[in-house]
C-alpha positions, 0 to 999 in steps of 0.5 A: 518596083522596090528599086524605084523607092526613094529613101533617105540616108537612114532608109526611110521612104520619102514620098511626094510632099514630105518634109526632110531635114538636111544632115550635112551643110551643102554648098549650092553649085552655081551660087555662093549659098550654103544650106546648113545642116538641120534646115527643114525642107518642106514639100519635096517632089520626086524626080524619077531618080531614086537618088534625088529629090527636087525642092525649094528653100528660102535661099534657092528655088528649083533645087535638086538634093541627093537623098544621101544627105536627107533625113525624113522629118 
């Protein structure tokens, strides 16, 4: 079952409802928005894919982020 754990870029486990911080500026596909490094994203949802989480930001709703760009807050 350890294969199903969702981990951030530093190996910390991410759970439903956790807050994460971006460690890199990310361009959002399909929009002209860029989410800046250091942005705090609250209340992430697990997607069933250990490499991704779903969340909402002020700029974009229903965003899927790769965990390699996240740090648990």
